[in-house]
DSSP file (Angstrom, degrees, kcal/mol; ACC not computed):
  #  RESIDUE AA STRUCTURE BP1 BP2  ACC     N-H-->O    O-->H-N    N-H-->O    O-->H-N    TCO  KAPPA ALPHA  PHI   PSI    X-CA   Y-CA   Z-CA
    1    1 A M     >        0   0    0      0, 0.0     4,-2.0     0, 0.0     5,-0.1   0.000 360.0 360.0 360.0 -44.8   -3.0   49.9   14.5
    2    2 A E  H  >  +     0   0    0      1,-0.2     4,-2.2     2,-0.2     5,-0.2   0.905 360.0  52.8 -62.7 -40.3   -0.3   48.1   16.6
    3    3 A R  H  > S+     0   0    0      1,-0.2     4,-2.6     2,-0.2    -1,-0.2   0.911 108.0  50.7 -61.4 -41.9   -1.1   44.8   14.9
    4    4 A K  H  > S+     0   0    0      2,-0.2     4,-2.9     1,-0.2     5,-0.3   0.884 107.6  53.6 -64.5 -39.1   -0.7   46.4   11.5
    5    5 A L  H  X S+     0   0    0     -4,-2.0     4,-2.3     1,-0.2    -1,-0.2   0.939 112.6  43.4 -60.2 -48.5    2.7   47.8   12.5
    6    6 A Y  H  X S+     0   0    0     -4,-2.2     4,-2.9     2,-0.2    49,-0.3   0.880 113.4  52.2 -63.0 -39.0    4.0   44.4   13.6
    7    7 A F  H  X S+     0   0    0     -4,-2.6     4,-2.6     2,-0.2    -2,-0.2   0.957 113.0  42.7 -64.0 -50.1    2.5   42.8   10.5
    8    8 A Y  H  X S+     0   0    0     -4,-2.9     4,-2.6     1,-0.2    -1,-0.2   0.867 114.7  51.7 -64.5 -36.1    4.2   45.2    8.1
    9    9 A S  H  X S+     0   0    0     -4,-2.3     4,-2.6    -5,-0.3    -1,-0.2   0.938 111.5  46.6 -62.0 -47.6    7.4   45.0   10.1
   10   10 A A  H  X S+     0   0    0     -4,-2.9     4,-2.2    41,-0.2    -2,-0.2   0.876 113.1  49.5 -63.9 -39.5    7.4   41.2   10.0
   11   11 A L  H  X S+     0   0    0     -4,-2.6     4,-2.1     2,-0.2    -1,-0.2   0.910 111.9  48.1 -66.4 -42.6    6.6   41.3    6.2
   12   12 A L  H  X S+     0   0    0     -4,-2.6     4,-2.9     2,-0.2    -2,-0.2   0.926 111.7  49.8 -64.2 -44.1    9.4   43.7    5.6
   13   13 A L  H  X S+     0   0    0     -4,-2.6     4,-3.1     1,-0.2     5,-0.3   0.907 109.3  52.5 -59.7 -42.4   11.8   41.6    7.7
   14   14 A T  H  X S+     0   0    0     -4,-2.2     4,-2.1     1,-0.2    -1,-0.2   0.916 112.9  44.4 -61.7 -42.8   10.8   38.5    5.7
   15   15 A I  H  X S+     0   0    0     -4,-2.1     4,-2.7     2,-0.2     5,-0.3   0.918 114.0  48.7 -68.8 -42.4   11.5   40.3    2.5
   16   16 A V  H  X S+     0   0    0     -4,-2.9     4,-3.1     1,-0.2     5,-0.2   0.925 113.0  47.7 -64.1 -44.6   14.8   41.7    3.7
   17   17 A I  H  X S+     0   0    0     -4,-3.1     4,-2.0    -5,-0.2    -1,-0.2   0.913 112.6  50.0 -61.9 -41.5   16.0   38.3    5.0
   18   18 A T  H  X S+     0   0    0     -4,-2.1     4,-1.1    -5,-0.3    -2,-0.2   0.959 116.4  40.0 -62.6 -51.2   15.0   36.6    1.7
   19   19 A I  H >X S+     0   0    0     -4,-2.7     4,-1.7     1,-0.2     3,-0.7   0.937 116.3  50.5 -63.6 -46.8   16.8   39.2   -0.5
   20   20 A G  H 3< S+     0   0    0     -4,-3.1    -1,-0.2    -5,-0.3    -2,-0.2   0.812 111.8  49.5 -62.2 -29.0   19.8   39.4    1.9
   21   21 A S  H 3< S+     0   0    0     -4,-2.0    -1,-0.2    -5,-0.2    -2,-0.2   0.711 117.0  38.5 -83.1 -20.2   20.1   35.6    1.9
   22   22 A L  H << S+     0   0    0     -4,-1.1     2,-0.2    -3,-0.7    -2,-0.2   0.563  98.5  82.2-112.1  -8.5   19.9   35.1   -1.8
   23   23 A I  S  < S-     0   0    0     -4,-1.7     2,-0.6    -5,-0.1    65,-0.0  -0.579  85.6-102.3 -94.4 161.1   22.0   38.0   -3.3
   24   24 A S        -     0   0    0     -2,-0.2    -2,-0.1    67,-0.0    67,-0.1  -0.702  36.6-168.8 -81.3 122.0   25.7   38.1   -3.6
   25   25 A I        -     0   0    0     -2,-0.6     3,-0.1    65,-0.1     2,-0.0  -0.955  19.7-129.0-115.4 118.4   27.2   40.3   -0.8
   26   26 A P        -     0   0    0      0, 0.0     2,-0.4     0, 0.0    -2,-0.0  -0.325  29.6-104.2 -64.8 144.2   30.8   41.2   -1.3
   27   27 A K        -     0   0    0      1,-0.0     2,-0.4     2,-0.0     0, 0.0  -0.535  34.8-146.8 -69.7 126.1   33.1   40.5    1.7
   28   28 A L        -     0   0    0     -2,-0.4     2,-1.2    -3,-0.1    -1,-0.0  -0.803  11.2-130.2 -95.0 134.6   33.9   43.7    3.5
   29   29 A E        +     0   0    0     -2,-0.4     2,-0.6     2,-0.0    -2,-0.0  -0.731  38.7 166.7 -85.7  98.5   37.2   44.0    5.1
   30   30 A V        +     0   0    0     -2,-1.2    -2,-0.0     1,-0.1    -3,-0.0  -0.950  14.3 175.7-117.0 114.1   36.4   45.3    8.6
   31   31 A T  S    S+     0   0    0     -2,-0.6    -1,-0.1     1,-0.1     3,-0.1   0.757  73.7  55.5 -90.5 -23.7   39.2   45.1   11.0
   32   32 A Q  S    S+     0   0    0      1,-0.2     2,-0.4     0, 0.0    -1,-0.1   0.960 114.6  20.7 -74.5 -54.3   37.5   46.7   14.0
   33   33 A V        -     0   0    0      2,-0.0     2,-0.5     0, 0.0    -1,-0.2  -0.963  58.3-176.3-125.6 128.4   34.3   44.6   14.5
   34   34 A Q        -     0   0    0     -2,-0.4     2,-0.5    -3,-0.1    -3,-0.0  -0.990   9.7-162.7-124.6 127.3   33.6   41.1   13.3
   35   35 A I        -     0   0    0     -2,-0.5     2,-0.0     3,-0.0    -2,-0.0  -0.916  25.8-113.3-111.0 131.6   30.2   39.6   13.9
   36   36 A S     >  -     0   0    0     -2,-0.5     4,-1.8     1,-0.1     3,-0.2  -0.336  14.9-132.5 -61.8 138.4   29.6   35.9   13.6
   37   37 A D  H  > S+     0   0    0      1,-0.2     4,-2.1     2,-0.2    -1,-0.1   0.876 109.3  54.4 -56.6 -38.1   27.5   34.8   10.8
   38   38 A K  H  > S+     0   0    0      1,-0.2     4,-2.8     2,-0.2    -1,-0.2   0.869 104.1  53.4 -67.9 -35.8   25.6   32.6   13.3
   39   39 A L  H  > S+     0   0    0      2,-0.2     4,-2.4     1,-0.2    -1,-0.2   0.854 107.4  52.4 -66.5 -34.6   24.9   35.6   15.6
   40   40 A V  H  X S+     0   0    0     -4,-1.8     4,-2.9     2,-0.2     5,-0.2   0.939 110.8  47.4 -63.5 -46.2   23.4   37.4   12.6
   41   41 A H  H  X S+     0   0    0     -4,-2.1     4,-2.5     2,-0.2     5,-0.3   0.934 112.5  48.8 -60.5 -46.3   21.1   34.3   11.9
   42   42 A I  H  X S+     0   0    0     -4,-2.8     4,-1.9     1,-0.2    -1,-0.2   0.942 115.6  43.8 -60.5 -47.2   20.1   34.1   15.6
   43   43 A S  H  X S+     0   0    0     -4,-2.4     4,-2.4     2,-0.2     5,-0.2   0.921 114.1  49.3 -65.7 -45.0   19.3   37.8   15.7
   44   44 A A  H  X S+     0   0    0     -4,-2.9     4,-2.6     1,-0.2    -1,-0.2   0.920 115.5  41.8 -61.5 -47.4   17.5   38.0   12.4
   45   45 A Y  H  X S+     0   0    0     -4,-2.5     4,-2.3    -5,-0.2     5,-0.2   0.796 111.7  55.8 -75.8 -27.0   15.3   35.0   13.1
   46   46 A C  H  X S+     0   0    0     -4,-1.9     4,-2.4    -5,-0.3    -2,-0.2   0.946 113.2  41.6 -65.4 -48.0   14.6   36.1   16.7
   47   47 A L  H  X S+     0   0    0     -4,-2.4     4,-2.4     2,-0.2    -2,-0.2   0.903 115.3  50.9 -66.0 -42.0   13.3   39.5   15.4
   48   48 A L  H  X S+     0   0    0     -4,-2.6     4,-2.0    -5,-0.2    -2,-0.2   0.952 113.7  43.5 -59.5 -50.6   11.4   37.9   12.5
   49   49 A T  H  X S+     0   0    0     -4,-2.3     4,-2.8     1,-0.2     5,-0.2   0.923 113.1  52.3 -63.7 -45.5    9.7   35.4   14.8
   50   50 A L  H  X S+     0   0    0     -4,-2.4     4,-2.5    -5,-0.2    -1,-0.2   0.905 109.0  49.7 -59.4 -42.3    8.9   38.0   17.4
   51   51 A N  H  X S+     0   0    0     -4,-2.4     4,-1.9     2,-0.2   -41,-0.2   0.881 111.5  48.0 -67.1 -37.1    7.4   40.3   15.0
   52   52 A W  H  X S+     0   0    0     -4,-2.0     4,-1.2     2,-0.2    -2,-0.2   0.906 112.5  50.0 -67.6 -39.8    5.1   37.6   13.5
   53   53 A L  H  < S+     0   0    0     -4,-2.8     7,-0.3     1,-0.2     3,-0.2   0.914 113.2  45.6 -63.0 -42.1    4.1   36.6   17.1
   54   54 A L  H >< S+     0   0    0     -4,-2.5     3,-1.3     1,-0.2    -1,-0.2   0.819 105.9  60.2 -73.2 -29.4    3.3   40.2   17.9
   55   55 A A  H 3< S+     0   0    0     -4,-1.9    -1,-0.2     1,-0.3    -2,-0.2   0.827 120.1  28.3 -65.0 -30.6    1.4   40.7   14.7
   56   56 A Y  T 3X S+     0   0    0     -4,-1.2     4,-3.7    -3,-0.2     3,-0.4  -0.237  83.0 142.9-120.7  42.1   -0.9   37.9   15.8
   57   57 A K  H <>  +     0   0    0     -3,-1.3     4,-1.0     1,-0.2    -1,-0.1   0.859  69.3  49.1 -56.3 -42.3   -0.5   38.5   19.5
   58   58 A F  H  4 S+     0   0    0      1,-0.2    -1,-0.2     2,-0.2     4,-0.1   0.867 119.4  38.2 -72.2 -32.2   -4.1   37.7   20.5
   59   59 A K  H >4 S+     0   0    0     -3,-0.4     3,-1.9     1,-0.2     6,-0.4   0.851 111.6  60.1 -79.4 -35.8   -4.1   34.5   18.5
   60   60 A A  H 3< S+     0   0    0     -4,-3.7     6,-0.3    -7,-0.3    -2,-0.2   0.632  84.2  78.7 -70.5 -11.0   -0.5   33.7   19.5
   61   61 A N  T 3< S+     0   0    0     -4,-1.0     2,-0.5    -5,-0.2    -1,-0.3   0.689  80.6  80.3 -67.1 -16.6   -1.5   33.6   23.1
   62   62 A K  S X> S-     0   0    0     -3,-1.9     4,-2.2     1,-0.1     3,-0.5  -0.829  86.3-137.3 -88.5 127.2   -2.8   30.2   22.3
   63   63 A L  H 3> S+     0   0    0     -2,-0.5     4,-2.7     1,-0.2     5,-0.2   0.856 100.4  57.2 -54.3 -41.5    0.1   27.8   22.3
   64   64 A K  H 3> S+     0   0    0      1,-0.2     4,-1.6     2,-0.2    -1,-0.2   0.905 108.8  44.8 -60.5 -43.1   -1.2   26.0   19.2
   65   65 A F  H <> S+     0   0    0     -3,-0.5     4,-2.1    -6,-0.4    -1,-0.2   0.909 112.7  51.9 -69.2 -41.5   -1.1   29.2   17.1
   66   66 A S  H  X S+     0   0    0     -4,-2.2     4,-2.6    -7,-0.3    -2,-0.2   0.918 108.8  50.3 -59.1 -43.1    2.3   30.2   18.4
   67   67 A L  H  X S+     0   0    0     -4,-2.7     4,-2.4     1,-0.2    -1,-0.2   0.847 107.4  54.5 -65.8 -32.7    3.7   26.9   17.6
   68   68 A L  H  X S+     0   0    0     -4,-1.6     4,-2.6    -5,-0.2    -1,-0.2   0.915 109.0  47.7 -63.9 -43.2    2.3   27.2   14.0
   69   69 A I  H  X S+     0   0    0     -4,-2.1     4,-2.4     2,-0.2     5,-0.2   0.937 112.4  49.6 -63.3 -45.7    4.1   30.5   13.6
   70   70 A L  H  X S+     0   0    0     -4,-2.6     4,-2.4     1,-0.2    -2,-0.2   0.912 111.2  49.7 -58.2 -43.4    7.3   29.0   14.9
   71   71 A L  H  X S+     0   0    0     -4,-2.4     4,-2.8     2,-0.2     5,-0.2   0.925 110.5  48.9 -63.7 -45.8    7.0   26.1   12.5
   72   72 A F  H  X S+     0   0    0     -4,-2.6     4,-2.6     1,-0.2    -1,-0.2   0.911 112.6  47.6 -63.2 -41.6    6.4   28.4    9.5
   73   73 A V  H  X S+     0   0    0     -4,-2.4     4,-2.1     2,-0.2    -1,-0.2   0.908 112.8  49.5 -65.8 -40.6    9.4   30.6   10.3
   74   74 A F  H  X S+     0   0    0     -4,-2.4     4,-1.9    -5,-0.2    -2,-0.2   0.928 112.1  46.8 -63.7 -44.7   11.5   27.5   10.8
   75   75 A I  H  X S+     0   0    0     -4,-2.8     4,-2.9     1,-0.2    -2,-0.2   0.908 109.9  55.2 -64.1 -40.6   10.4   26.0    7.5
   76   76 A Y  H  X S+     0   0    0     -4,-2.6     4,-2.3    -5,-0.2    -1,-0.2   0.912 107.1  50.3 -55.9 -43.8   11.0   29.4    5.8
   77   77 A G  H  X S+     0   0    0     -4,-2.1     4,-1.9     2,-0.2    -1,-0.2   0.875 110.6  48.7 -62.7 -39.2   14.6   29.3    7.1
   78   78 A I  H  X S+     0   0    0     -4,-1.9     4,-2.7     2,-0.2    -2,-0.2   0.917 110.0  51.7 -67.4 -42.7   15.1   25.8    5.8
   79   79 A V  H  X S+     0   0    0     -4,-2.9     4,-2.6     1,-0.2    -2,-0.2   0.909 108.8  51.3 -61.4 -41.4   13.7   26.8    2.4
   80   80 A I  H  X S+     0   0    0     -4,-2.3     4,-2.2     1,-0.2    -1,-0.2   0.912 110.6  48.3 -60.5 -42.9   16.1   29.8    2.3
   81   81 A E  H  X S+     0   0    0     -4,-1.9     4,-1.7     2,-0.2    -2,-0.2   0.907 111.7  49.2 -64.3 -41.5   19.0   27.5    3.0
   82   82 A V  H  X S+     0   0    0     -4,-2.7     4,-1.4     1,-0.2     5,-0.2   0.929 111.4  50.0 -63.1 -43.6   17.9   25.1    0.3
   83   83 A L  H  X>S+     0   0    0     -4,-2.6     4,-2.5     1,-0.2     5,-0.7   0.880 106.8  55.5 -62.8 -38.4   17.6   27.9   -2.2
   84   84 A Q  H  <5S+     0   0    0     -4,-2.2     4,-0.4     1,-0.2     7,-0.4   0.886 112.5  43.0 -60.2 -38.0   21.0   29.2   -1.3
   85   85 A G  H  <5S+     0   0    0     -4,-1.7    -1,-0.2     7,-0.2    -2,-0.2   0.689 124.7  32.1 -81.4 -19.7   22.4   25.8   -2.1
   86   86 A T  H  <5S+     0   0    0     -4,-1.4    -3,-0.2    -3,-0.2    -2,-0.2   0.824 123.3  33.0-109.3 -40.6   20.5   25.2   -5.3
   87   87 A I  T  <5S+     0   0    0     -4,-2.5     2,-0.4    -5,-0.2    -3,-0.2   0.544 110.2  61.9-100.3  -6.5   19.8   28.5   -7.1
   88   88 A T      < -     0   0    0     -5,-0.7   -65,-0.1    -4,-0.4   -66,-0.0  -0.893  52.1-166.1-117.4 150.6   22.9   30.4   -6.2
   89   89 A N  S    S+     0   0    0     -2,-0.4    -1,-0.1     1,-0.1    -4,-0.1   0.313  91.7  55.4-109.8   4.6   26.6   29.7   -7.0
   90   90 A Y  S    S+     0   0    0    -68,-0.1     2,-0.3    -6,-0.1   -65,-0.1   0.375 105.5  52.9-114.1  -2.5   27.9   32.2   -4.5
   91   91 A R        -     0   0    0     -7,-0.4     2,-0.3   -69,-0.1    -3,-0.1  -0.888  66.2-154.1-128.4 160.2   26.1   30.9   -1.4
   92   92 A Q        -     0   0    0     -2,-0.3    -7,-0.2    -3,-0.0     2,-0.2  -0.988  23.8-109.0-137.8 150.5   25.9   27.5    0.2
   93   93 A A        -     0   0    0     -2,-0.3     2,-0.4   -11,-0.1   -11,-0.1  -0.485  35.7-167.9 -72.5 144.7   23.4   25.7    2.4
   94   94 A D    >>  -     0   0    0     -2,-0.2     4,-1.4     1,-0.1     3,-0.5  -0.968  23.8-155.9-143.9 120.5   24.6   25.3    6.0
   95   95 A L  H 3> S+     0   0    0     -2,-0.4     4,-2.1     1,-0.2     5,-0.1   0.811  99.0  59.6 -63.4 -31.5   23.1   23.1    8.6
   96   96 A L  H 3> S+     0   0    0      2,-0.2     4,-2.3     1,-0.2    -1,-0.2   0.812 100.8  55.3 -69.8 -28.5   24.6   25.3   11.3
   97   97 A D  H <> S+     0   0    0     -3,-0.5     4,-2.7     2,-0.2    -1,-0.2   0.906 107.0  50.6 -65.4 -40.9   22.7   28.2    9.9
   98   98 A V  H  X S+     0   0    0     -4,-1.4     4,-2.4     2,-0.2    -2,-0.2   0.909 110.4  49.0 -60.7 -42.9   19.5   26.2   10.3
   99   99 A L  H  X S+     0   0    0     -4,-2.1     4,-2.2     2,-0.2    -1,-0.2   0.905 110.6  50.2 -63.4 -42.2   20.5   25.5   13.9
  100  100 A A  H  X S+     0   0    0     -4,-2.3     4,-2.4     2,-0.2    -2,-0.2   0.904 109.9  51.2 -63.4 -40.5   21.2   29.2   14.5
  101  101 A N  H  X S+     0   0    0     -4,-2.7     4,-2.7     1,-0.2    -2,-0.2   0.944 109.0  51.6 -58.7 -46.5   17.8   30.1   13.0
  102  102 A F  H  X S+     0   0    0     -4,-2.4     4,-2.6     1,-0.2    -2,-0.2   0.888 108.7  50.3 -57.7 -41.9   16.2   27.5   15.4
  103  103 A I  H  X S+     0   0    0     -4,-2.2     4,-2.6     2,-0.2    -1,-0.2   0.920 111.1  48.6 -65.3 -43.7   17.9   29.1   18.4
  104  104 A G  H  X S+     0   0    0     -4,-2.4     4,-1.9     2,-0.2    -2,-0.2   0.888 111.6  49.5 -62.4 -39.4   16.7   32.6   17.3
  105  105 A I  H  X S+     0   0    0     -4,-2.7     4,-2.1     2,-0.2    -2,-0.2   0.932 112.2  48.9 -63.5 -46.7   13.2   31.3   16.9
  106  106 A G  H  X S+     0   0    0     -4,-2.6     4,-2.3     1,-0.2    -2,-0.2   0.899 109.6  51.4 -60.9 -43.0   13.3   29.6   20.3
  107  107 A L  H  X S+     0   0    0     -4,-2.6     4,-2.6     1,-0.2    -1,-0.2   0.891 109.3  50.0 -63.3 -38.9   14.6   32.8   22.0
  108  108 A S  H  X S+     0   0    0     -4,-1.9     4,-2.9     2,-0.2    -1,-0.2   0.893 109.4  51.5 -67.6 -37.4   11.9   34.9   20.6
  109  109 A F  H  X S+     0   0    0     -4,-2.1     4,-2.9     2,-0.2    -2,-0.2   0.922 111.5  47.2 -64.6 -42.5    9.2   32.3   21.8
  110  110 A I  H  X S+     0   0    0     -4,-2.3     4,-2.2     2,-0.2    -2,-0.2   0.941 114.2  47.4 -62.2 -46.7   10.7   32.4   25.3
  111  111 A F  H  X S+     0   0    0     -4,-2.6     4,-2.3     1,-0.2     5,-0.3   0.915 114.1  47.0 -60.8 -44.9   10.8   36.2   25.2
  112  112 A F  H  X>S+     0   0    0     -4,-2.9     4,-2.5     1,-0.2     5,-1.2   0.919 111.8  50.8 -61.8 -45.5    7.2   36.4   23.9
  113  113 A S  H  <5S+     0   0    0     -4,-2.9     4,-0.2    -5,-0.2    -1,-0.2   0.873 115.1  42.7 -63.3 -36.7    6.0   34.0   26.4
  114  114 A L  H  <5S+     0   0    0     -4,-2.2    -1,-0.2    -5,-0.2    -2,-0.2   0.866 129.8  20.0 -77.4 -37.5    7.5   35.8   29.3
  115  115 A F  H  <5S+     0   0    0     -4,-2.3    -3,-0.2    -5,-0.2    -2,-0.2   0.659 126.8  34.6-112.0 -17.6    6.7   39.4   28.4
  116  116 A F  T  <5S+     0   0    0     -4,-2.5    -3,-0.2    -5,-0.3     2,-0.1   0.609  81.9 103.5-119.2 -15.3    3.8   39.5   25.9
  117  117 A K  S   <S-     0   0    0     -5,-1.2     2,-0.1    -4,-0.2   -59,-0.1  -0.442  76.8-108.8 -71.5 142.3    1.4   36.7   26.7
  118  118 A R              0   0    0      1,-0.1    -1,-0.1    -2,-0.1    -2,-0.1  -0.462 360.0 360.0 -67.4 140.8   -1.8   37.7   28.5
  119  119 A K              0   0    0     -2,-0.1    -1,-0.1    -3,-0.1    -2,-0.1   0.454 360.0 360.0 -82.2 360.0   -1.9   36.6   32.0
């Protein structure tokens, strides 16, 4: 049951990130709080990767499988950036976004390794 919850959560996050990355989002004038675009990338990819790792927790306890998940999420992030630069005229590809995605993926792996791996 827990695995299914994480799987569906990871799938939903993947869909939300894909749609959110490829649609036109009007700039909101918010004077109180401004969140860095890179912080959003770090958070989103950290949550996404952590959910995929937890969905396959028993397999992800093996380093090889964990690295495969990390690689797929990283490639997914690159594909999203390429799509932003090629199929949209209101978004642009950004290497710093790829770097922020990588940081989020790395943070989730560290968190997973410290708190969720079987001893």
